[in-house]
C-alpha positions in Angstrom: -2.1 96.7 -65.9 -3.0 100.2 -65.3 -6.3 101.6 -67.0 -4.1 103.0 -70.1 -5.5 103.2 -73.5 -5.3 99.3 -75.2 -2.1 99.4 -77.4 -3.6 98.0 -80.9 -1.1 96.5 -83.3 -2.4 96.9 -87.4 -0.5 94.0 -89.7 -0.5 94.5 -93.0 -0.1 91.6 -95.3 -2.1 93.3 -98.7 -5.3 93.8 -100.2 -7.7 96.4 -101.9 -8.1 97.9 -98.0 -4.3 99.6 -98.2 -4.3 101.0 -102.1 -4.5 104.5 -102.9 -4.6 105.8 -106.0 -2.8 107.6 -108.3 -4.8 110.4 -109.5 -2.4 111.2 -112.4 -1.9 107.7 -114.0 -4.9 105.8 -111.9 -2.9 103.3 -110.9 -3.5 101.4 -107.7 -0.7 101.5 -105.0 0.4 100.3 -101.8 0.4 103.5 -99.3 2.6 104.0 -96.5 1.0 102.5 -93.3 3.2 104.4 -91.5 1.0 107.7 -92.7 -2.0 106.4 -92.0 -3.0 108.8 -89.1 -2.8 111.2 -91.9 -4.9 109.6 -94.2 -7.7 109.0 -91.5 -7.7 111.5 -88.7 -10.8 110.2 -87.4 -8.5 106.9 -86.1 -7.2 109.9 -83.5 -10.3 109.9 -81.8 -10.3 106.2 -81.0 -9.4 105.4 -77.0 -6.4 103.2 -78.3 -2.5 103.6 -79.2 -2.1 102.5 -83.0 1.2 100.8 -84.0 1.6 99.2 -86.8 3.5 96.6 -89.3 3.6 95.6 -92.9 5.0 92.9 -95.0 8.0 94.1 -97.2 5.8 93.0 -100.1 2.0 93.6 -99.7 0.7 90.5 -100.8 -3.0 89.9 -103.7 -4.8 87.7 -101.2 -4.6 85.4 -104.3 -1.2 84.7 -104.0 -2.0 83.8 -100.4 -0.6 80.6 -98.8 0.3 78.9 -95.4 4.1 80.4 -95.5 2.1 83.8 -95.1 -0.3 82.4 -92.4 3.0 81.6 -90.3 3.7 84.9 -91.1 1.2 86.4 -89.6 1.0 84.0 -86.6 4.6 84.9 -85.9 4.1 88.7 -86.6 1.5 88.4 -83.4 3.4 85.7 -81.7 6.1 88.3 -81.3 3.7 90.6 -80.3 1.7 88.8 -78.1 2.6 90.6 -74.9 3.1 94.2 -76.2 -0.5 94.7 -77.4 -4.3 94.1 -76.0 -5.6 93.5 -79.8 -4.4 93.2 -83.3 -6.2 93.9 -86.6 -4.6 91.7 -89.3 -5.6 94.0 -93.3 -6.0 91.3 -96.0 -7.5 90.7 -99.3 -11.1 89.5 -99.5 -10.7 87.1 -101.9 -9.1 84.5 -99.6 -9.5 86.2 -96.1 -12.1 83.4 -94.6 -9.4 80.7 -95.1 -6.4 82.8 -93.6 -9.0 83.7 -90.9 -9.8 80.1 -90.3 -6.2 78.8 -90.5 -5.0 81.2 -87.5 -7.8 80.2 -85.6 -6.2 76.9 -85.4 -2.7 78.1 -85.3 -3.4 80.0 -82.5 -4.4 78.0 -79.4 -5.2 79.4 -76.4 -5.9 82.6 -78.2 -6.7 85.5 -74.8 -6.9 88.3 -77.4 -8.5 90.0 -80.5 -7.3 89.0 -83.6 -9.7 91.2 -86.1 -9.3 90.5 -89.8 -10.4 93.3 -91.8 -10.4 94.6 -95.9 -12.6 96.4 -98.5 -14.0 96.0 -101.6 -12.7 99.9 -102.5 -9.4 101.1 -102.0 -8.6 103.4 -99.2 -8.5 106.7 -101.2 -11.9 105.9 -103.4 -14.4 108.5 -102.7 -17.1 105.8 -102.0 -14.7 103.6 -100.4 -16.1 101.4 -97.5 -12.1 101.0 -96.5 -12.2 103.6 -93.8 -15.7 101.9 -91.7 -14.1 98.5 -91.8 -10.9 99.7 -90.7 -12.1 102.3 -87.9 -14.6 99.8 -86.2 -12.4 96.6 -86.4 -9.8 98.8 -84.6 -12.5 100.0 -82.2 -13.6 96.3 -81.4 -10.2 94.9 -81.1 -9.7 97.6 -78.4 -13.1 96.6 -76.4 -12.2 96.0 -73.0 -14.2 94.6 -70.1 -12.5 94.7 -66.5 -9.0 95.8 -68.1 -9.2 92.8 -69.8 -9.8 92.0 -73.9 -13.8 91.8 -74.3 -13.1 89.2 -77.4 -11.1 86.5 -77.2 -10.9 84.9 -80.9 -10.2 85.5 -84.3 -12.9 87.3 -86.1 -13.7 89.1 -89.3 -15.0 92.2 -89.7 -17.0 93.5 -92.9 -19.7 95.9 -93.6 -21.1 97.0 -89.9 -20.5 92.8 -89.0 -18.2 90.9 -86.7 -18.4 87.0 -87.5 -16.0 84.5 -86.0 -13.5 83.9 -88.9 -13.7 80.2 -89.1 -17.1 80.2 -89.6 -17.2 82.9 -92.7 -17.5 82.5 -96.5 -17.0 85.2 -99.1 -20.2 85.4 -101.0 -19.8 88.4 -103.2 -17.6 89.5 -105.7 -19.0 93.2 -105.9 -21.3 93.9 -102.8 -20.0 95.5 -99.8 -21.5 93.4 -97.7 -19.1 90.7 -99.1 -18.9 88.0 -96.3 -21.2 85.8 -94.5 -21.7 83.6 -91.8 -24.5 80.9 -92.6 -24.1 78.5 -89.6 -23.2 80.6 -86.5 -24.8 84.2 -85.7 -22.9 87.3 -86.2 -20.7 88.0 -82.8 -21.7 91.9 -82.9 -23.1 94.4 -85.3 -22.0 98.2 -85.6 -25.4 100.7 -86.1 -25.4 104.0 -83.8 -23.9 101.6 -81.0 -21.8 98.8 -81.0 -23.8 95.8 -80.0 -21.9 92.8 -78.6 -23.6 89.7 -78.8 -21.5 88.5 -75.8 -23.3 85.0 -75.6 -21.9 83.7 -79.0 -18.4 85.0 -78.5 -15.8 81.9 -77.7 -14.8 81.7 -74.3 -11.1 80.6 -74.3 -9.5 79.1 -70.9 -7.1 82.2 -69.9 -5.1 80.5 -67.7 -3.3 78.7 -70.7 -0.3 80.2 -72.4 -0.9 80.9 -75.9 0.8 78.3 -78.2 1.5 79.1 -81.7 1.4 75.8 -84.1 3.4 76.9 -87.4 3.7 73.1 -88.8 1.1 73.2 -91.2 0.9 70.1 -93.9 -0.5 70.9 -97.1 -0.5 67.5 -98.5 -4.1 67.7 -99.0 -6.7 68.0 -102.0 -10.4 69.2 -102.3 -12.8 67.5 -104.6 -16.1 69.0 -105.3 -18.5 66.6 -106.9 -20.7 67.2 -109.4 -23.3 64.9 -111.5 -21.2 62.8 -114.1 -17.8 63.0 -112.2 -15.9 60.4 -114.0 -14.4 57.6 -112.4 -11.0 58.5 -113.9 -11.1 62.0 -112.1 -11.9 60.8 -108.8 -9.3 58.2 -109.1 -6.5 60.8 -110.6 -7.0 62.9 -107.1 -5.8 59.9 -104.6 -3.1 58.7 -106.8 -1.4 62.3 -106.3 2.5 61.5 -104.2 2.5 61.8 -101.1 -2.1 62.8 -100.3 -3.0 62.5 -97.0 -6.1 63.9 -96.7 -8.9 64.6 -99.2 -11.9 67.1 -98.4 -15.1 65.9 -100.7 -17.6 68.8 -100.8 -20.9 66.3 -101.4 -24.5 67.1 -102.2 -27.1 68.2 -99.3 -26.7 67.1 -96.3 -23.3 64.9 -97.3 -24.6 62.6 -99.7 -23.1 61.3 -102.9 -23.2 59.0 -105.7 -23.7 55.1 -104.3 -22.1 54.3 -107.4 -20.0 50.7 -106.3 -16.4 52.3 -107.7 -17.1 55.1 -105.8 -17.2 53.7 -102.4 -14.7 51.1 -103.3 -12.0 54.0 -103.9 -12.9 55.8 -100.8 -13.0 52.4 -98.7 -9.1 51.2 -100.7 -7.5 55.2 -99.7 -8.9 55.2 -95.9 -8.2 51.0 -95.3 -5.2 50.6 -97.5 -3.4 53.7 -97.4 -5.1 55.9 -94.5 -5.6 58.8 -96.1 -8.2 60.8 -94.1 -11.4 61.8 -95.8 -13.2 64.4 -94.7 -16.9 64.9 -96.1 -18.5 68.9 -96.0 -21.7 69.9 -97.7 -21.3 72.5 -100.9 -24.2 73.9 -99.4 -23.2 77.7 -98.5 -25.6 76.7 -95.0 -26.4 73.8 -93.3 -24.5 70.6 -92.4 -23.6 67.3 -93.1 -25.7 64.4 -91.2 -24.0 61.1 -92.4 -26.6 58.0 -92.5 -29.6 60.3 -92.3 -29.8 59.5 -96.2 -29.2 56.5 -97.6 -26.6 58.3 -99.8 -24.5 59.0 -97.1 -24.9 55.7 -94.9 -22.0 54.0 -96.9 -19.8 57.0 -96.3 -20.0 56.3 -92.5 -19.7 52.7 -92.4 -15.9 53.0 -94.4 -14.8 55.5 -91.9 -15.4 58.8 -94.0 -14.8 61.8 -91.1 -17.9 64.4 -90.5 -17.5 67.9 -91.2 -20.5 68.7 -89.1 -21.4 72.1 -90.1 -17.7 73.5 -91.2 -17.2 75.6 -93.7 -14.7 74.9 -96.8 -12.5 77.5 -95.6 -12.3 76.4 -92.2 -12.1 72.4 -92.9 -8.7 73.4 -95.0 -7.1 75.2 -92.4 -8.1 72.9 -89.5 -6.8 69.8 -91.9 -3.6 71.4 -92.3 -2.7 72.2 -88.7 -4.1 68.7 -87.9 -2.0 67.1 -90.4 1.1 69.0 -88.7 0.0 67.4 -85.1 1.1 64.1 -86.5 -2.2 62.4 -84.4 -3.0 58.8 -85.0 -5.9 57.6 -87.4 -8.5 57.2 -84.4 -8.0 60.5 -82.7 -7.8 62.4 -86.1 -11.3 61.2 -86.3 -12.4 62.2 -83.0 -10.5 65.4 -83.2 -12.0 66.5 -86.6 -15.6 66.1 -85.8 -14.7 68.0 -82.4 -15.2 71.7 -82.1 -12.2 73.0 -81.2 -11.8 76.8 -81.8 -15.8 77.1 -82.2 -15.8 75.7 -86.2 -18.6 73.6 -86.0 -21.8 73.4 -83.6 
């Protein structure tokens, strides 16, 4: 590759960032990304070439689902050789889910895929969209010896670059909407852009990109609460075609030790072959099964430890792994192993 400017593909899937306000009516509408350079002339100062592609119909992030994850993955796949980096504009509400899922779908990724969005529309006077967009493109175009500096799916928001599958949206109204509580920031944008190289994901760049498009949605998510009834808990396991359940437990992976609770889990694991994943409902920290008596029974019956994975990454990893048809034993080992830097 000659020392020409990096080529960046900007993918607009939807979300507030791509909205402009009609000043006559005050209504928000999606703007044409082909006119991006007119709207944000500062982009012309960046040392890269920018192309744009938009979903035919922008998706509100509340309507995001695996079908659209596959669409984003396919856009990256078909443009992979022509571009040095990708920036995905996405609604912030489900951005952590999409970034997590894409990290598993894009195996052997050797280029940056940077998710970003904004809390205010791009045309708004006090918008955070411009800074998020400009720095995301800058991050995606960073190179070391003519090769991309970042080789993973990440998320940039309000001066910080995070590993995508480590993020959680923590605030609905602050500009600092995301946090990565169990993994350090990959970069920080101040007067200078400071990259924390030691925390970057280091894939095997000799391997070719493999895009996994088979995702299995037959999963459920249960958040435990004091007083959860047997009827409610049991009803989830009676869902037809259910293959796996993520249980958000207390603290370091603890749950009630009531006999009915453990029996339901035991029966579903041994008789129905349902995978049960234990993740913590705390924003930070890790599941440590067997550390307390209230989780040692879970370990004994074969519940899978999510360790310090986020719920968002747990969902993406589960859908991806169920699509791979692993044997029961391999599944548990693989789930408890870090595949894309999602667990410590």
